[in-house]
VONU-949354 format. One line per 3 residues: number of its first residue (from 1); for each residue x, y, z of C-alpha. Coordinates in steps of 0.2 Angstrom, whole numbers. Layout:
N
NUM	X:Y:Z | ...
END
This chain:
581
1	-98:-78:122 | -103:-63:133 | -92:-55:146
4	-100:-64:161 | -98:-81:153 | -80:-77:148
7	-76:-73:167 | -85:-89:172 | -74:-99:160
10	-58:-90:166 | -62:-94:184 | -66:-112:181
13	-50:-114:171 | -40:-106:186 | -49:-118:198
16	-45:-133:187 | -27:-128:186 | -26:-126:205
19	-35:-142:208 | -23:-151:196 | -7:-144:205
22	-14:-148:223 | -18:-166:218 | -1:-169:211
25	7:-160:226 | -2:-171:238 | 2:-186:228
28	21:-181:229 | 21:-179:248 | 13:-197:250
31	25:-205:238 | 43:-210:243 | 48:-215:226
34	66:-211:219 | 72:-194:213 | 68:-200:195
37	50:-203:199 | 49:-186:207 | 56:-178:192
40	43:-186:181 | 29:-179:192 | 37:-162:190
43	35:-164:172 | 17:-169:173 | 13:-153:184
46	22:-142:170 | 12:-151:157 | -4:-149:166
49	-1:-130:168 | 3:-128:150 | -12:-138:144
52	-24:-127:155 | -16:-111:149 | -18:-117:131
55	-36:-120:134 | -38:-103:142 | -31:-94:127
58	-42:-104:116 | -57:-98:126 | -51:-81:126
61	-50:-80:107 | -69:-84:106 | -73:-68:116
64	-78:-53:106 | -72:-37:115 | -84:-23:116
67	-87:-8:127 | -78:8:132 | -61:10:140
70	-70:19:155 | -80:4:160 | -73:-7:175
73	-78:-23:166 | -69:-17:150 | -53:-14:160
76	-54:-32:168 | -58:-39:151 | -42:-31:143
79	-31:-36:158 | -36:-54:154 | -34:-51:135
82	-16:-45:139 | -12:-59:150 | -17:-72:137
85	-6:-65:124 | 13:-67:124 | 24:-52:128
88	31:-42:114 | 48:-46:108 | 63:-35:112
91	72:-27:98 | 86:-39:101 | 75:-54:97
94	70:-48:79 | 75:-60:66 | 73:-62:48
97	62:-78:44 | 72:-92:37 | 59:-94:24
100	53:-79:15 | 35:-81:12 | 31:-63:5
103	19:-63:-9 | 19:-52:-25 | 7:-52:-40
106	17:-57:-55 | 15:-46:-71 | 25:-44:-87
109	31:-26:-92 | 20:-17:-104 | 26:-20:-122
112	28:-10:-137 | 12:-6:-147 | 11:0:-165
115	0:16:-167 | -7:9:-183 | -13:-7:-176
118	-18:-1:-158 | -19:18:-157 | -28:18:-141
121	-21:15:-123 | -32:15:-108 | -28:13:-89
124	-34:18:-72 | -24:30:-62 | -14:24:-47
127	-9:35:-32 | -2:21:-22 | 17:22:-16
130	19:6:-6 | 30:-2:-19 | 43:11:-17
133	45:11:2 | 44:-8:2 | 58:-10:-10
136	68:3:0 | 66:-8:15 | 74:-23:5
139	88:-12:-2 | 92:-6:16 | 92:-24:22
142	105:-28:9 | 96:-37:-5 | 88:-33:-22
145	70:-35:-23 | 60:-48:-33 | 55:-40:-50
148	36:-42:-46 | 39:-31:-30 | 44:-16:-42
151	29:-6:-49 | 36:8:-59 | 21:20:-57
154	22:19:-38 | 40:23:-39 | 37:39:-49
157	21:44:-39 | 31:43:-23 | 38:60:-27
160	29:76:-28 | 31:86:-44 | 28:105:-48
163	12:103:-58 | 0:117:-60 | -16:114:-49
166	-34:118:-54 | -39:136:-55 | -55:134:-46
169	-63:121:-34 | -76:117:-48 | -63:105:-56
172	-55:93:-43 | -38:92:-53 | -28:100:-67
175	-20:90:-82 | -2:95:-87 | 8:88:-101
178	26:89:-106 | 37:81:-120 | 56:78:-119
181	69:67:-125 | 70:49:-117 | 87:48:-108
184	89:30:-113 | 85:32:-131 | 90:47:-141
187	78:43:-155 | 63:42:-143 | 53:54:-132
190	45:53:-116 | 27:60:-116 | 23:65:-98
193	5:67:-92 | 4:75:-74 | -12:77:-64
196	-12:89:-49 | -27:88:-37 | -35:102:-28
199	-26:105:-11 | -37:113:3 | -29:122:18
202	-27:111:33 | -41:119:42 | -53:116:28
205	-53:97:29 | -70:91:34 | -72:81:50
208	-66:63:49 | -73:46:56 | -58:35:56
211	-58:16:61 | -41:9:65 | -42:-9:60
214	-26:-17:68 | -19:-35:66 | -14:-41:83
217	-11:-59:77 | 5:-68:82 | 14:-64:65
220	13:-46:71 | 24:-49:86 | 39:-38:82
223	44:-20:84 | 44:-17:65 | 26:-23:64
226	14:-20:79 | 27:-8:88 | 28:3:72
229	9:2:70 | 6:10:87 | 19:24:84
232	12:27:66 | -6:28:71 | -2:39:86
235	5:52:73 | -11:51:64 | -21:54:79
238	-11:69:85 | -17:78:69 | -35:75:74
241	-47:88:82 | -63:87:93 | -73:86:77
244	-65:70:72 | -69:52:78 | -57:38:81
247	-61:20:84 | -50:5:86 | -54:-13:81
250	-42:-27:83 | -42:-45:76 | -33:-61:79
253	-42:-77:81 | -57:-66:85 | -61:-48:82
256	-66:-35:95 | -69:-16:98 | -55:-9:109
259	-60:9:108 | -78:15:104 | -79:31:93
262	-69:44:103 | -66:62:100 | -50:65:90
265	-43:77:103 | -44:64:117 | -26:59:115
268	-24:50:131 | -38:38:128 | -33:34:110
271	-14:32:115 | -19:21:130 | -29:10:119
274	-15:8:107 | -2:5:120 | -11:-9:128
277	-11:-20:112 | -1:-35:111 | 1:-49:98
280	-4:-67:98 | -15:-80:90 | -20:-83:72
283	-27:-71:59 | -45:-69:55 | -44:-53:44
286	-62:-56:36 | -71:-54:53 | -60:-39:57
289	-65:-30:41 | -83:-34:44 | -83:-27:61
292	-73:-11:56 | -85:-7:43 | -100:-9:55
295	-92:3:67 | -88:15:54 | -106:15:48
298	-112:18:66 | -102:33:68 | -104:39:50
301	-102:58:47 | -112:65:33 | -102:76:21
304	-86:70:31 | -72:58:29 | -77:41:33
307	-63:28:31 | -57:11:38 | -38:10:40
310	-31:-7:40 | -13:-10:48 | -6:-27:45
313	6:-39:37 | -8:-46:27 | -5:-64:33
316	-23:-69:35 | -24:-88:40 | -41:-92:47
319	-59:-87:44 | -60:-79:26 | -43:-82:19
322	-47:-84:1 | -40:-68:-8 | -55:-66:-20
325	-67:-67:-6 | -58:-54:5 | -58:-43:-11
328	-76:-45:-14 | -80:-41:4 | -71:-24:3
331	-78:-21:-15 | -96:-23:-8 | -93:-12:7
334	-87:3:-4 | -105:6:-8 | -108:12:10
337	-98:28:6 | -83:22:17 | -66:22:10
340	-52:10:13 | -34:12:17 | -22:-2:18
343	-5:1:27 | 8:-13:26 | 21:-17:39
346	35:-30:42 | 44:-43:31 | 46:-61:29
349	28:-66:27 | 21:-49:20 | 7:-52:8
352	9:-36:-3 | -2:-44:-17 | -17:-44:-6
355	-14:-27:2 | -13:-18:-14 | -29:-27:-21
358	-39:-23:-6 | -35:-4:-7 | -39:-4:-26
361	-56:-12:-23 | -60:-2:-8 | -60:15:-16
364	-44:19:-6 | -25:19:-6 | -11:8:-1
367	5:12:7 | 20:2:15 | 27:9:31
370	45:4:35 | 50:18:47 | 43:32:57
373	48:44:44 | 38:36:31 | 23:36:43
376	25:55:46 | 26:57:27 | 10:47:23
379	0:51:38 | 5:69:43 | 13:78:28
382	1:70:16 | -14:68:28 | -26:76:16
385	-21:66:1 | -22:50:11 | -39:53:19
388	-49:65:8 | -55:59:-9 | -58:73:-22
391	-61:62:-37 | -65:44:-40 | -65:31:-54
394	-52:42:-63 | -47:34:-80 | -35:40:-94
397	-36:36:-112 | -23:41:-125 | -26:40:-143
400	-11:42:-154 | -11:48:-172 | -3:35:-182
403	2:48:-195 | 14:55:-182 | 17:41:-169
406	25:25:-175 | 26:16:-158 | 23:19:-140
409	25:11:-123 | 16:15:-107 | 29:14:-92
412	21:5:-78 | 2:3:-74 | 2:-15:-80
415	-10:-20:-67 | -21:-5:-70 | -24:-8:-88
418	-42:-6:-95 | -51:-11:-110 | -54:2:-123
421	-73:1:-120 | -71:3:-101 | -67:21:-103
424	-85:26:-106 | -92:13:-94 | -96:22:-78
427	-99:4:-70 | -81:0:-72 | -71:4:-56
430	-55:14:-57 | -43:24:-46 | -46:38:-34
433	-36:55:-32 | -34:62:-14 | -33:81:-10
436	-16:88:-16 | -10:72:-24 | 1:72:-40
439	-1:58:-52 | 11:55:-66 | 11:44:-82
442	25:42:-94 | 24:35:-112 | 39:32:-122
445	35:37:-140 | 44:34:-156 | 39:45:-171
448	36:39:-189 | 52:39:-199 | 63:38:-184
451	78:26:-182 | 72:22:-165 | 58:10:-170
454	59:-7:-163 | 46:-15:-174 | 48:-17:-192
457	35:-9:-203 | 24:-22:-213 | 29:-24:-231
460	12:-27:-236 | 4:-14:-224 | -9:-2:-232
463	-3:16:-231 | -17:27:-225 | -20:44:-234
466	-13:59:-224 | -27:67:-214 | -22:86:-216
469	-35:91:-203 | -26:81:-189 | -9:81:-196
472	-3:93:-183 | -9:82:-168 | 2:69:-161
475	-10:62:-147 | -27:66:-139 | -27:63:-120
478	-44:61:-112 | -48:59:-93 | -64:53:-85
481	-68:55:-67 | -83:56:-55 | -85:68:-40
484	-85:58:-24 | -104:59:-21 | -109:57:-39
487	-111:42:-51 | -110:50:-68 | -93:54:-75
490	-86:70:-82 | -74:71:-97 | -58:81:-99
493	-48:82:-116 | -31:88:-120 | -22:88:-137
496	-3:86:-138 | 3:94:-154 | 16:87:-166
499	28:102:-164 | 30:97:-146 | 41:83:-152
502	57:92:-157 | 75:84:-157 | 82:98:-146
505	67:97:-133 | 77:96:-117 | 68:100:-101
508	76:101:-84 | 70:99:-66 | 55:88:-61
511	52:80:-78 | 70:74:-79 | 69:68:-61
514	53:58:-65 | 63:50:-79 | 77:45:-68
517	64:37:-56 | 57:27:-70 | 74:22:-75
520	78:16:-58 | 62:5:-57 | 66:-2:-75
523	84:-6:-69 | 78:-16:-54 | 67:-26:-66
526	81:-30:-78 | 81:-15:-89 | 74:-24:-104
529	70:-8:-114 | 84:3:-109 | 97:-1:-123
532	112:-3:-111 | 108:13:-101 | 116:9:-84
535	116:12:-66 | 129:26:-67 | 119:36:-80
538	103:34:-70 | 112:41:-54 | 119:55:-64
541	102:60:-71 | 94:60:-54 | 108:70:-46
544	107:83:-60 | 88:85:-59 | 86:83:-40
547	81:101:-37 | 79:109:-20 | 74:93:-11
550	67:101:5 | 63:85:13 | 77:74:7
553	67:61:-1 | 76:63:-18 | 93:62:-11
556	88:47:-2 | 83:39:-18 | 100:42:-25
559	108:33:-11 | 96:19:-14 | 101:18:-32
562	119:17:-27 | 115:3:-15 | 106:-6:-29
565	121:-3:-41 | 133:-11:-28 | 121:-26:-25
568	118:-29:-44 | 137:-29:-47 | 140:-41:-32
571	127:-53:-40 | 135:-52:-57 | 152:-56:-49
574	144:-71:-40 | 136:-77:-56 | 153:-76:-65
577	162:-86:-51 | 148:-99:-52 | 149:-101:-71
580	168:-102:-71 | 168:-116:-59
END
């Protein structure tokens, strides 16, 4: 429906409402019925007004909003748009939904593998951090998260570690390895693989073409959702320059362009466009994604950053609502050279499963914003890493020497596992690394002959001849990656020597803190492999390895651990009371 037609519909609806009211009023004047009859007529007038307003809203949702903020007809159109939507709720009206409809992908923790039977482990890297901040929201609200909301690698990767970066720009990242004793198993080791991405100076970032794709459906009508979206995206815009472009697309029952591509330093125009948004209607996310990519393609910057940034609670309920179809849509669009970032907001009906998968398939990243501080961390402090991809389809493959390593367990990355043959297949999609990102993977390793083995050796197993040439190697770590504008992968290899596994190998600082974060995530999931290692031990390890903690994020995690410990103990006492009754 075009704008003139929309205005005609609006005027006709207003005339219809007025005619109904006048007819009923005349009828009331001519009638001398009782007070009860008059009251009934008043109800009819109210019902007629409500019905006409409902029809007006339905017609409005069919209008595709286009055009610039500077055009008079656009201002008139947006005034009508705002009038058709309910007013935002005040903070005092926030309420936790009675029924929690949040959705998380189920997964089982990675198990223990025998190096003799399965010596090779392959996975895609993951730089997402949304699981940690989402769980933080739950703990701050006073309840423990469901197990499926806890992804260990996103906990560990929420924090930066002091890894050595690449020595030249010819290689996008450097690989660091470390081996140290596992805090929860004295007979096992943690083998740490750390990746540090190249970090350009702020002024070296290429120009960016960003399309804000904002959910303005009824489910976003709260300050911790649409209200926080506006504040967060203003922070991102404040870091933009005149070389950058920012556009805004909204979607509810219909989708529309609220702000055409605008210079990034035109703060007044961008903030005005954000301020006038209000929430109402159903959620047609598929149509919004299509329109956002179309706008990004129109404003495409060659050799620049081109990215769609989705801000939503993921509660898509009309149009393309099938999860697989939405993922396929984003997967097709990534071939255009436009990346995808998914930013989650809110609670109660949050669809985290969909958000994470959209980011994975869109060559992008996923974050959850529970506060303005988290928005500042993700969109200001880590702006380069969030927006600028320096390597794509990054895969890790570790081959363990069964003469040295008896068992291993990869901590986290359950939904990033790849088949062994996928490592050399450049058609298989994997994760992306942003500028300055640090990525950490931890393996728990038990050596041959150790008392820490959890799986008995086969009685009738065939003992292999000792390979003297490789006897000093414990593992071979390989990484494959592609440059952002290339289709063929490159290979990096790194050998971990047997002598790195020594009983007195104790490291301090970052590696120990990463272990404490991994322990935190495992405790939240039930601590299946922690051998009785408890909350207090995890907290003490984090406190002793916190380091300088300039921004306070590590100290905040320690407080969250204490909160989780308290909630866990309360649950245990409640369970004891129930069982005793």
